[in-house]
C-alpha positions in Angstrom: 120.1 41.8 33.6 118.4 40.2 30.3 118.0 36.2 30.3 119.1 34.3 27.1 119.3 30.6 26.0 122.4 28.6 25.3 123.0 25.0 25.4 124.4 25.1 28.8 121.6 26.3 30.4 118.5 24.9 28.8 117.8 22.2 26.5 115.6 22.3 23.7 114.0 19.0 24.2 112.5 20.7 27.4 111.4 23.5 25.6 109.4 21.2 23.1 107.5 20.2 26.2 107.9 16.2 25.5 106.9 14.3 28.4 105.8 10.5 29.1 103.2 9.5 31.5 103.7 6.3 33.9 100.6 4.1 33.1 99.9 1.2 35.5 97.8 -0.9 32.7 99.0 -2.2 29.4 95.5 -0.6 27.9 96.4 2.4 28.9 99.9 2.6 27.3 98.8 1.2 24.0 96.3 4.0 23.9 98.8 7.2 25.3 100.3 9.5 22.6 103.7 9.7 23.8 104.2 13.0 22.2 101.3 15.1 24.1 101.0 16.4 27.3 98.8 14.5 29.6 99.1 17.2 32.3 99.8 20.6 30.9 103.3 22.0 32.2 103.1 25.7 32.5 106.4 26.7 33.2 107.0 24.7 30.0 104.5 26.4 28.5 105.9 29.8 28.9 109.6 28.8 28.2 108.2 27.2 24.6 105.8 30.2 23.8 108.6 32.8 24.7 111.2 30.9 22.4 109.1 30.4 19.5 107.5 34.1 19.6 110.8 35.7 19.7 112.9 33.4 17.3 109.6 33.7 14.9 110.2 37.5 15.5 114.3 37.6 14.7 113.5 34.8 11.6 110.9 37.0 10.1 112.7 40.0 10.5 116.0 38.3 8.6 113.8 36.4 6.0 111.2 39.0 5.0 110.8 41.8 7.5 114.1 43.8 6.9 113.2 43.6 2.8 109.7 45.2 3.3 110.8 47.4 5.7 113.4 48.5 3.5 116.6 48.2 5.3 118.1 45.9 2.8 117.4 44.4 -0.6 116.9 41.0 -1.5 118.7 40.5 -5.0 116.0 39.4 -7.7 118.1 36.4 -8.8 117.3 34.9 -5.5 114.3 36.4 -4.1 111.9 36.5 -7.3 109.0 38.5 -5.2 109.3 38.5 -1.3 111.0 42.4 -1.4 109.4 43.6 -4.2 105.7 43.6 -2.3 104.4 41.2 -4.8 101.4 39.2 -3.2 103.1 36.9 -0.5 101.5 34.6 2.2 104.2 34.3 4.6 102.4 31.0 6.0 105.1 30.2 8.2 104.8 33.2 10.4 101.2 32.6 10.3 101.3 29.3 11.6 104.0 30.3 14.2 101.6 33.1 15.8 98.5 30.8 15.7 100.4 28.0 17.5 101.6 30.6 19.9 98.3 31.7 20.4 97.0 28.1 21.2 99.5 27.7 23.6 98.7 30.7 25.4 94.9 30.2 25.8 96.1 27.1 27.6 98.6 28.8 29.8 95.2 31.3 30.7 93.3 28.2 31.2 95.3 26.5 33.5 96.3 29.9 35.5 92.6 30.6 36.1 92.4 26.9 37.5 95.4 27.5 39.4 94.4 31.0 40.8 98.0 32.1 39.5 97.0 35.8 38.5 100.7 36.4 36.9 101.0 33.3 34.9 97.5 34.3 33.5 98.5 37.8 33.1 101.3 36.6 30.8 99.6 34.0 29.0 97.0 37.1 28.2 100.1 39.3 26.8 101.4 36.5 24.6 98.0 35.8 23.2 97.5 39.4 22.6 100.8 39.7 21.2 100.3 37.0 18.7 96.6 38.2 17.5 98.2 41.9 17.1 100.9 40.3 14.8 98.4 38.4 12.5 96.0 41.4 12.5 98.5 44.1 11.7 100.0 41.5 9.0 96.8 40.2 7.1 94.2 42.4 8.1 90.8 40.5 9.0 91.8 37.1 10.3 90.0 33.8 12.0 89.9 35.2 15.6 86.8 34.4 18.0 86.7 30.7 16.6 90.2 30.3 15.7 91.1 28.3 19.1 88.1 26.2 19.4 90.1 23.0 17.3 89.2 21.1 20.4 86.0 21.4 20.2 86.0 20.2 16.6 86.0 23.5 14.7 88.3 23.5 12.1 87.1 26.1 10.2 86.8 29.4 12.0 85.1 32.2 10.7 87.2 35.5 10.1 86.6 38.6 12.0 87.4 42.2 11.1 90.7 43.9 12.6 88.5 46.3 14.7 87.0 43.1 16.9 90.5 41.5 16.9 91.7 44.8 19.0 88.3 45.4 20.7 86.6 42.3 21.5 85.6 42.3 25.4 86.7 38.7 25.8 89.5 38.1 23.4 90.8 41.3 22.3 94.4 42.9 21.8 93.4 45.9 23.7 90.9 44.6 26.6 93.3 41.7 27.1 96.5 43.8 27.8 94.4 45.9 30.3 93.3 42.9 32.1 96.8 41.7 32.3 97.7 45.2 33.6 95.4 45.0 36.1 96.3 41.3 37.4 100.0 42.4 37.3 99.4 45.8 39.3 98.3 43.5 42.2 99.7 39.9 41.7 102.9 38.6 43.6 102.6 35.3 42.6 105.7 33.6 40.7 105.9 33.5 36.9 107.6 30.2 36.4 109.5 29.0 33.3 110.8 32.7 32.2 113.3 33.4 30.0 112.9 37.0 29.3 112.6 38.3 32.8 113.4 35.7 35.0 109.8 36.0 36.7 110.0 39.7 37.2 106.2 40.8 37.7 107.1 43.9 37.6 108.9 43.9 34.3 106.1 41.8 32.7 103.7 44.5 33.7 106.1 47.1 31.9 106.1 45.0 28.7 102.6 44.9 28.9 102.4 48.5 28.9 104.8 49.0 26.3 102.7 46.6 24.0 99.5 48.7 25.0 101.1 52.0 24.2 102.3 50.6 20.7 98.5 49.4 19.8 96.6 52.2 21.3 98.8 54.9 19.1 98.1 52.3 16.4 94.5 52.7 16.1 93.9 56.0 18.0 92.5 57.6 14.6 89.8 55.0 15.1 89.3 54.8 19.0 88.3 57.7 20.7 89.5 56.4 24.3 93.0 55.8 23.0 94.6 58.8 24.2 93.2 58.7 27.6 94.2 55.0 28.1 97.7 56.2 27.2 97.5 59.1 29.6 96.6 56.9 32.4 99.9 54.3 31.4 102.3 57.5 31.4 100.9 58.8 34.4 102.3 55.7 36.3 105.4 55.7 34.6 107.7 54.4 37.5 105.7 51.0 37.2 104.5 50.9 33.5 107.6 52.3 31.6 110.9 50.7 30.7 113.2 52.9 32.7 116.3 51.8 30.2 116.9 49.5 27.3 118.1 46.7 29.8 114.3 46.2 30.7 113.3 45.9 26.9 111.4 42.6 25.8 114.4 40.4 23.8 115.8 37.5 24.2 119.9 36.8 23.1 119.2 33.6 20.8 121.6 30.7 21.1 124.3 29.5 18.7 122.6 26.2 18.1 120.0 25.0 16.1 116.6 25.1 15.9 116.4 28.2 17.5 120.0 30.1 16.4 119.8 33.1 14.9 118.7 32.7 11.2 122.1 34.5 10.1 124.0 31.7 11.6 122.7 28.7 9.8 122.1 30.6 6.3 123.5 29.4 3.3 126.5 31.6 1.9 124.6 32.0 -1.3 121.6 33.9 0.4 123.9 35.5 2.8 125.6 37.4 0.3 122.6 38.5 -1.9 121.3 40.9 1.1 122.5 44.1 0.8 122.1 47.4 2.5 119.1 49.1 1.2 119.5 52.8 -0.3 117.1 54.3 2.0 118.8 53.3 5.3 122.2 53.8 3.7 121.3 57.7 2.9 119.9 57.5 6.2 123.1 56.7 8.2 125.1 58.9 5.9 122.7 62.0 6.3 122.7 62.1 9.9 126.3 61.1 10.4 125.7 57.8 11.7 128.9 56.0 11.5 128.7 53.8 14.6 125.6 51.9 13.6 126.6 51.6 9.9 130.0 50.1 10.6 128.7 47.9 13.0 125.6 46.5 11.2 127.2 46.5 7.8 130.5 45.9 5.6 132.3 47.8 3.3 131.3 47.6 -0.2 133.7 45.2 -2.5 134.9 48.0 -4.0 136.5 49.6 -0.8 137.6 46.4 0.8 141.0 47.2 1.1 140.2 50.8 2.3 141.9 52.2 5.4 140.0 54.6 8.0 135.9 55.2 7.6 134.5 56.9 5.0 130.7 57.0 4.2 131.8 56.2 0.5 133.4 53.0 1.6 129.6 51.7 1.9 126.5 51.9 -0.1 123.0 51.0 -0.4 120.8 49.2 -3.3 117.5 50.3 -4.4 114.9 47.9 -3.1 114.6 46.7 -6.9 117.9 45.2 -8.0 119.7 42.4 -9.4 122.6 40.4 -8.2 124.2 41.2 -11.8 124.1 45.0 -11.6 126.7 47.3 -11.6 125.4 48.6 -8.1 127.0 45.7 -6.7 130.5 46.7 -6.3 129.5 49.6 -4.2 126.7 48.1 -2.1 127.2 46.6 1.7 126.1 43.3 2.8 125.2 42.6 6.4 128.6 42.7 9.0 129.7 38.9 8.9 131.8 39.7 11.6 128.6 40.3 13.9 126.0 38.3 12.0 128.0 34.8 11.6 130.0 34.9 14.9 129.3 34.9 18.4 131.2 38.3 18.7 128.1 40.2 19.2 125.5 39.1 21.3 123.8 42.6 21.3 123.2 41.8 17.6 122.3 38.4 17.9 119.0 39.0 19.8 115.3 38.9 19.0 113.5 41.9 20.0 109.9 42.3 20.3 109.4 45.4 22.5 111.9 47.9 23.3 112.7 51.1 25.1 113.4 53.0 22.1 110.5 52.0 20.5 108.4 53.4 23.4 110.3 56.4 24.1 109.4 57.3 20.3 105.7 56.3 20.7 105.9 58.8 23.9 107.3 61.5 21.3 104.7 61.2 18.8 101.8 61.3 21.7 103.2 64.3 23.1 103.7 66.0 19.9 99.9 65.2 18.9 98.6 66.2 22.4 97.3 62.7 23.1 99.4 62.9 26.4 100.6 65.9 28.7 103.5 64.0 30.5 106.9 65.2 29.4 107.6 66.8 26.0 108.5 65.6 22.3 111.9 66.3 22.3 112.9 64.7 25.9 111.2 61.2 24.5 112.9 61.9 21.3 116.5 62.1 22.6 115.6 59.4 24.9 114.4 56.8 21.9 117.8 57.8 20.1 120.0 57.1 23.1 118.1 54.4 23.5 118.5 52.7 20.1 122.2 53.5 20.2 122.7 51.7 23.4 121.1 48.4 22.4 124.0 47.7 20.5 126.4 49.0 23.4 127.4 52.5 21.6 126.8 55.9 22.8 124.6 58.1 20.9 125.1 61.6 22.7 127.1 62.9 19.9 124.6 61.9 17.2 122.0 63.8 18.8 123.9 66.9 17.8 124.3 66.2 14.3 122.4 68.8 12.0 120.6 66.3 10.6 119.2 64.8 13.6 118.6 67.7 15.8 114.9 68.2 17.2 113.2 70.3 14.6 109.2 71.2 15.7 108.4 72.0 11.9 109.5 68.4 10.9 109.0 66.7 14.1 106.8 64.0 13.0 109.1 62.6 10.2 112.0 62.9 12.6 110.5 60.8 15.4 109.0 58.2 12.8 112.3 58.2 10.8 114.3 57.5 14.1 112.0 55.0 15.3 112.2 53.1 11.9 116.0 53.3 12.0 115.8 51.5 15.9 113.3 49.1 14.7 115.5 47.4 12.4 115.4 43.4 12.8 112.6 44.0 14.8 109.9 41.3 13.0 107.8 43.7 10.4 107.4 46.9 12.4 109.1 48.8 10.1 106.8 48.1 7.5 103.8 48.4 10.0 104.9 51.9 11.0 105.4 53.1 7.5 102.0 51.9 6.5 100.4 53.8 9.2 102.6 57.1 8.6 104.0 57.2 5.6 107.4 57.8 6.7 110.1 57.3 5.7 109.5 57.7 2.5 109.7 54.1 0.9 111.0 53.9 -2.7 107.9 52.6 -4.9 110.1 51.7 -8.1 107.6 50.4 -11.0 110.0 47.4 -11.3 108.5 45.7 -8.4 105.6 43.3 -8.7 102.7 45.4 -7.3 102.7 48.0 -10.0 105.0 50.4 -8.2 102.7 50.0 -4.8 104.1 49.2 -1.0 101.5 46.2 -0.2 99.4 46.7 3.0 99.2 43.2 3.8 100.3 39.6 3.3 97.6 37.5 1.3 96.5 34.5 3.1 98.2 31.4 3.4 97.2 28.9 0.7 96.3 26.4 3.5 93.1 28.7 4.1 91.9 28.2 0.5 91.7 24.5 1.1 91.0 23.5 4.9 88.7 27.0 5.3 87.2 27.6 2.1 83.7 28.8 2.8 84.9 31.2 5.4 88.0 32.1 3.1 85.6 33.0 0.3 83.6 35.1 2.2 86.2 37.2 3.5 87.5 37.7 0.0 84.1 39.0 -0.8 84.5 41.6 1.6 87.8 42.7 -0.2 86.0 42.8 -3.6 86.7 39.3 -4.9 90.5 39.0 -4.6 93.0 38.1 -2.0 94.3 41.8 -2.3 97.9 42.7 -1.1 96.9 46.0 -1.1 93.6 45.9 1.1 93.6 48.2 3.9 91.9 47.0 7.1 90.5 48.9 9.8 93.3 50.9 11.3 94.9 51.9 8.2 91.7 53.1 6.9 
């Protein structure tokens, strides 16, 4: 059973890890920072990283990711750049991921000292995920020197994306492999865990789900990726999610500061986020009444309509204006779901899900990267899992002519269904589009990137002032411009 946070079970003062040490001498008292942990509290570190990481995923999706992935359209009148692929820094997410990586690094250090292999593995997983998010969204990043602030290095050099993924000491894939090896044999407790209640077995599945995601992502660049994927799948009962109940997700509270972002949003911001035309068309063409009506409201022109009709809903192109004549036929998010406590299945922060893993396996099987299972088996499991995420039954949906597995267009079907399932999962829909080209995004010439879909965020402005020398060196690699269309290692 998944863990969730609410105001009765957890106070966020604890999550922030504020602790005061008792001191015997007045001199010591005067020189103690009351907001700093004198002795790291590792269970609190675990809780803190989890909440920050999962909240950042939900917040990032709601405020920017859904637009980048063309799930929703943010009106020009309110959002003059974000959803139109103009160069955008996304500094807050950058800061959050580096903060999580730093705290996870401390957790790893402490666990090595205490000899707790389970806690060390958790730290490795959380650090790897943080760095993977950073490199997938920005490309080359400060990496090998990035966590050396305690040693006085506040201007870390940039490393290439290949290094971030493969470095033997800190790399995403080596760290996840090490974490898997540790969890394979460890029986030690995982303390402070809000995701799986300390279950070592489920943390191992989370770890291997992330490994499959990133191995597939870099398969075109890493010759060993397929063999490693097959090794994971071969031990399926121990390494693969068995059902949506094992997905890595956290139901967010209804109180600040970690409430699901829709709950604290201004009504003006809320009302100008529309269902995008691409997602609406997908729902309509595949007969997806269940998810459409759960997540989105009837359009303004159909508020009094009775019964269900796809015509009572509608989508807005990615480049739109709130005063356009399309507003009356376009749907906003379903306020009954997103501005209430009525649907905890909707108000969740998701990082790695059963449905995504099944679609990963479907693609891997289709491409011959693994020999276990069949593409159609994994594809159908992924669809059922995506529906189950919302407490829905997807059995009949699989029989729709627009959904039935077709070997001739199988890759497009797999990625498109994966894209739909990844709605509200950070920036995964955008990242997977960049990797595969599916589904086909709207490149309306009205966007602010000359009709192109951006490949990355530009670097935060803080890098230009605090880390100017290394920032300049990285920009030189990109041809002299911090280019939103520059493709890093796994995209080239």
